TIFIDREN-856552 format. One record per residue (C-alpha): z, x, y; residue number from 1. Coordinates in nm, 2 decimals. Example, Ala and Ser with C-alpha at 12.3 -4.5 7.8 and 13.67 -1.06 7.14 Angstrom:
BEGIN
NODE      up    east   north  pos
NODE    0.78    1.23   -0.45    1
NODE    0.71    1.37   -0.11    2
# end
This chain:
BEGIN
NODE      up    east   north  pos
NODE   -7.34   -8.71   -0.64    1
NODE   -7.71   -8.72   -0.55    2
NODE   -7.74   -9.02   -0.78    3
NODE   -7.47   -9.21   -0.59    4
NODE   -7.64   -9.15   -0.25    5
NODE   -7.97   -9.27   -0.38    6
NODE   -7.82   -9.58   -0.53    7
NODE   -7.64   -9.67   -0.21    8
NODE   -7.96   -9.63   -0.01    9
NODE   -8.14   -9.86   -0.25   10
NODE   -7.87  -10.13   -0.23   11
NODE   -7.86  -10.12    0.15   12
NODE   -8.24  -10.14    0.17   13
NODE   -8.25  -10.44   -0.06   14
NODE   -7.98  -10.61    0.14   15
NODE   -8.18  -10.57    0.46   16
NODE   -8.49  -10.70    0.29   17
NODE   -8.31  -11.01    0.17   18
NODE   -8.15  -11.09    0.52   19
NODE   -8.35  -11.37    0.69   20
NODE   -8.50  -11.29    1.03   21
NODE   -8.47  -11.57    1.29   22
NODE   -8.78  -11.74    1.42   23
NODE   -8.94  -11.62    1.74   24
NODE   -8.81  -11.76    2.06   25
NODE   -9.01  -12.05    2.21   26
NODE   -9.18  -11.98    2.53   27
NODE   -9.18  -12.24    2.81   28
NODE   -9.51  -12.43    2.81   29
NODE   -9.74  -12.39    3.11   30
NODE   -9.71  -12.67    3.36   31
NODE  -10.01  -12.89    3.41   32
NODE  -10.21  -12.86    3.74   33
NODE  -10.07  -13.14    3.96   34
NODE  -10.33  -13.33    4.17   35
NODE  -10.27  -13.45    4.52   36
NODE  -10.52  -13.67    4.72   37
NODE  -10.49  -13.81    5.07   38
NODE  -10.67  -14.13    5.17   39
NODE  -10.72  -14.31    5.50   40
NODE  -10.71  -14.68    5.59   41
NODE  -10.86  -14.84    5.90   42
NODE  -10.73  -15.16    6.05   43
NODE  -10.92  -15.36    6.32   44
NODE  -10.87  -15.67    6.53   45
NODE  -11.08  -15.91    6.73   46
NODE  -11.15  -15.81    7.09   47
NODE  -11.21  -16.02    7.40   48
NODE  -11.40  -15.93    7.71   49
NODE  -11.20  -15.91    8.04   50
NODE  -11.17  -16.25    8.21   51
NODE  -11.30  -16.22    8.57   52
NODE  -11.32  -16.47    8.85   53
NODE  -11.47  -16.37    9.18   54
NODE  -11.55  -16.58    9.48   55
NODE  -11.71  -16.45    9.80   56
NODE  -11.75  -16.68   10.10   57
NODE  -12.04  -16.66   10.34   58
NODE  -11.85  -16.69   10.67   59
NODE  -11.85  -16.31   10.73   60
NODE  -12.09  -16.05   10.58   61
NODE  -11.94  -15.74   10.44   62
NODE  -12.15  -15.45   10.57   63
NODE  -12.16  -15.08   10.47   64
NODE  -11.94  -14.84   10.66   65
NODE  -11.70  -15.12   10.77   66
NODE  -11.33  -15.03   10.75   67
NODE  -11.08  -15.17   10.50   68
NODE  -10.70  -15.13   10.51   69
NODE  -10.53  -15.17   10.18   70
NODE  -10.21  -15.39   10.18   71
NODE   -9.97  -15.34    9.89   72
NODE   -9.67  -15.54   10.01   73
NODE   -9.70  -15.81    9.74   74
NODE   -9.73  -15.57    9.44   75
NODE   -9.59  -15.24    9.32   76
NODE   -9.88  -15.00    9.34   77
NODE   -9.85  -14.64    9.24   78
NODE  -10.00  -14.36    9.45   79
NODE  -10.25  -14.29    9.18   80
NODE  -10.37  -14.65    9.16   81
NODE  -10.39  -14.67    9.54   82
NODE  -10.60  -14.35    9.54   83
NODE  -10.83  -14.50    9.26   84
NODE  -10.87  -14.82    9.45   85
NODE  -10.96  -14.63    9.77   86
NODE  -11.22  -14.43    9.58   87
NODE  -11.37  -14.75    9.43   88
NODE  -11.40  -14.89    9.79   89
NODE  -11.56  -14.57    9.91   90
NODE  -11.81  -14.60    9.62   91
NODE  -11.90  -14.94    9.76   92
NODE  -11.97  -14.76   10.09   93
NODE  -11.66  -14.91   10.26   94
NODE  -11.43  -14.68   10.46   95
NODE  -11.06  -14.70   10.37   96
NODE  -10.83  -14.66   10.67   97
NODE  -10.45  -14.68   10.74   98
NODE  -10.51  -14.80   11.09   99
NODE  -10.44  -15.16   11.20  100
NODE  -10.78  -15.21   11.37  101
NODE  -10.97  -15.23   11.04  102
NODE  -11.26  -15.47   10.99  103
NODE  -11.10  -15.61   10.68  104
NODE  -10.77  -15.59   10.48  105
NODE  -10.77  -15.58   10.11  106
NODE  -10.45  -15.73    9.98  107
NODE  -10.33  -15.65    9.62  108
NODE  -10.17  -15.98    9.54  109
NODE  -10.09  -15.94    9.17  110
NODE  -10.04  -15.65    8.93  111
NODE   -9.87  -15.83    8.64  112
NODE   -9.79  -15.67    8.30  113
NODE   -9.63  -15.89    8.03  114
NODE   -9.56  -15.81    7.66  115
NODE   -9.71  -16.09    7.45  116
NODE   -9.70  -16.18    7.08  117
NODE   -9.78  -15.89    6.85  118
NODE  -10.14  -15.84    6.76  119
NODE  -10.24  -15.86    6.39  120
NODE  -10.48  -15.59    6.26  121
NODE  -10.66  -15.66    5.93  122
NODE  -10.75  -15.38    5.69  123
NODE  -11.12  -15.29    5.69  124
NODE  -11.29  -15.22    5.36  125
NODE  -11.46  -14.88    5.36  126
NODE  -11.82  -14.85    5.27  127
NODE  -11.73  -14.67    4.95  128
NODE  -11.38  -14.80    4.85  129
NODE  -11.17  -14.55    4.66  130
NODE  -11.01  -14.64    4.33  131
NODE  -10.67  -14.74    4.48  132
NODE  -10.82  -14.94    4.76  133
NODE  -10.77  -15.29    4.61  134
NODE  -10.40  -15.22    4.52  135
NODE  -10.33  -15.08    4.87  136
NODE  -10.51  -15.36    5.04  137
NODE  -10.29  -15.61    4.86  138
NODE   -9.98  -15.42    4.95  139
NODE  -10.07  -15.35    5.31  140
NODE  -10.32  -15.61    5.41  141
NODE  -10.23  -15.62    5.78  142
NODE  -10.05  -15.43    6.05  143
NODE   -9.88  -15.58    6.36  144
NODE   -9.87  -15.40    6.70  145
NODE   -9.72  -15.47    7.03  146
NODE   -9.95  -15.61    7.30  147
NODE   -9.95  -15.63    7.68  148
NODE  -10.14  -15.88    7.89  149
NODE  -10.24  -15.74    8.23  150
NODE  -10.35  -15.94    8.53  151
NODE  -10.48  -15.81    8.87  152
NODE  -10.58  -16.02    9.17  153
NODE  -10.70  -15.92    9.52  154
NODE  -10.80  -16.08    9.84  155
NODE  -11.03  -15.95   10.12  156
NODE  -10.95  -16.09   10.47  157
NODE  -11.16  -16.06   10.79  158
NODE  -10.91  -15.90   11.03  159
NODE  -11.03  -16.05   11.36  160
NODE  -11.05  -16.41   11.24  161
NODE  -10.80  -16.41   10.95  162
NODE  -11.06  -16.57   10.73  163
NODE  -11.05  -16.49   10.36  164
NODE  -11.40  -16.37   10.27  165
NODE  -11.34  -16.28    9.90  166
NODE  -11.08  -16.33    9.63  167
NODE  -11.09  -16.24    9.27  168
NODE  -10.87  -16.21    8.96  169
NODE  -10.92  -16.03    8.63  170
NODE  -10.71  -16.00    8.31  171
NODE  -10.72  -15.84    7.97  172
NODE  -10.50  -15.77    7.67  173
NODE  -10.42  -15.42    7.56  174
NODE  -10.59  -15.45    7.22  175
NODE  -10.92  -15.56    7.38  176
NODE  -10.88  -15.28    7.64  177
NODE  -10.85  -14.98    7.42  178
NODE  -11.05  -15.12    7.13  179
NODE  -10.94  -14.84    6.90  180
NODE  -10.89  -14.91    6.53  181
NODE  -10.56  -14.82    6.38  182
NODE  -10.59  -14.54    6.13  183
NODE  -10.33  -14.47    5.86  184
NODE  -10.31  -14.23    5.58  185
NODE  -10.12  -14.21    5.25  186
NODE  -10.10  -13.95    4.97  187
NODE  -10.13  -14.00    4.60  188
NODE   -9.94  -13.71    4.43  189
NODE   -9.87  -13.63    4.07  190
NODE   -9.52  -13.54    3.97  191
NODE   -9.37  -13.42    3.63  192
NODE   -9.12  -13.67    3.51  193
NODE   -8.97  -13.49    3.21  194
NODE   -8.93  -13.13    3.32  195
NODE   -8.56  -13.12    3.25  196
NODE   -8.62  -13.26    2.90  197
NODE   -8.87  -12.99    2.82  198
NODE   -8.65  -12.71    2.96  199
NODE   -8.35  -12.84    2.77  200
NODE   -8.55  -12.86    2.44  201
NODE   -8.67  -12.50    2.47  202
NODE   -8.33  -12.37    2.55  203
NODE   -8.17  -12.55    2.26  204
NODE   -8.44  -12.43    2.02  205
NODE   -8.38  -12.07    2.13  206
NODE   -8.01  -12.06    2.03  207
NODE   -7.93  -11.83    1.73  208
NODE   -7.85  -12.12    1.51  209
NODE   -8.17  -12.31    1.60  210
NODE   -8.39  -12.01    1.55  211
NODE   -8.25  -11.97    1.20  212
NODE   -8.28  -12.34    1.13  213
NODE   -8.65  -12.36    1.24  214
NODE   -8.76  -12.05    1.04  215
NODE   -9.09  -12.14    0.87  216
NODE   -9.10  -12.48    1.05  217
NODE   -9.37  -12.60    1.29  218
NODE   -9.18  -12.71    1.60  219
NODE   -9.36  -12.92    1.86  220
NODE   -9.24  -12.87    2.22  221
NODE   -9.25  -13.20    2.41  222
NODE   -9.55  -13.23    2.64  223
NODE   -9.51  -13.26    3.01  224
NODE   -9.55  -13.61    3.13  225
NODE   -9.69  -13.69    3.48  226
NODE   -9.67  -13.99    3.70  227
NODE   -9.87  -14.06    4.02  228
NODE   -9.66  -14.16    4.32  229
NODE   -9.79  -14.30    4.65  230
NODE   -9.64  -14.21    4.98  231
NODE   -9.57  -14.46    5.25  232
NODE   -9.83  -14.52    5.52  233
NODE   -9.83  -14.28    5.82  234
NODE  -10.02  -14.37    6.14  235
NODE  -10.28  -14.12    6.25  236
NODE  -10.43  -14.28    6.55  237
NODE  -10.43  -14.60    6.77  238
NODE  -10.16  -14.73    7.00  239
NODE   -9.92  -14.97    6.82  240
NODE   -9.55  -14.95    6.92  241
NODE   -9.43  -15.06    7.26  242
NODE   -9.41  -14.70    7.40  243
NODE   -9.77  -14.63    7.30  244
NODE   -9.90  -14.96    7.43  245
NODE   -9.70  -14.92    7.76  246
NODE   -9.87  -14.59    7.82  247
NODE  -10.20  -14.78    7.85  248
NODE  -10.09  -14.98    8.16  249
NODE  -10.20  -14.74    8.44  250
NODE  -10.55  -14.73    8.29  251
NODE  -10.56  -15.11    8.24  252
NODE  -10.46  -15.17    8.60  253
NODE  -10.73  -14.93    8.73  254
NODE  -10.99  -15.08    8.49  255
NODE  -10.92  -15.44    8.61  256
NODE  -10.91  -15.33    8.98  257
NODE  -11.24  -15.14    8.95  258
NODE  -11.40  -15.45    8.79  259
NODE  -11.29  -15.67    9.08  260
NODE  -11.39  -15.43    9.36  261
NODE  -11.73  -15.39    9.20  262
NODE  -11.77  -15.77    9.25  263
NODE  -11.76  -15.74    9.63  264
NODE  -12.11  -15.79    9.77  265
NODE  -12.17  -15.53   10.04  266
NODE  -12.49  -15.55   10.25  267
# end
């Protein structure tokens, strides 16, 4: 009886030894570190100085502390612009009044704002071009932005005689007024293109059948493949669309108005 037990133990031990053990499960490979880099592009355009025409006639001298009444019947003048023009006259040492017995009247004849053809901005090469600059410059060589042409004209009239003693006109386009470059950014980002392929391979090789099949074999897990992708351009600064350019108009009107009033010769 003891012999039978010993024999059975030997047979079972031999059977276990002869049974093949499956290969170890494959572990998912570590993903590579993905790089991301943001770049900036600058676009510029040509600028023009404001066009100004100012004529002052010698019939009546404009003297310090004389009074001026501002007439706005011919143009739509905001309260803020009216206040700014009044301050500009005060800075010339002329007193602004609302009374009809003023020495002079300043008539705002024109406050015109017109959308014109879009302005083209050309890409500006950086001092130290980055690797992708040439490709991006070919893809996005220019940007086009809305543009406004602003005109302001005024006339100073001697109240007692009705003589015009000074008239002037100024104009400028929005791109020449703000003079800001357009700044855009884009991102170069690496992405894994075969992640599903790698995951599927590892899962398939970890089935019971596959583990038995690859016993003693050297299995190479597919390497991750990466591809660099570029984002679209995103504007960071600089007015470009109609809403952004339209927001410049109050400042443009004040700028042109202040240029003209500064031309008045006060003795």
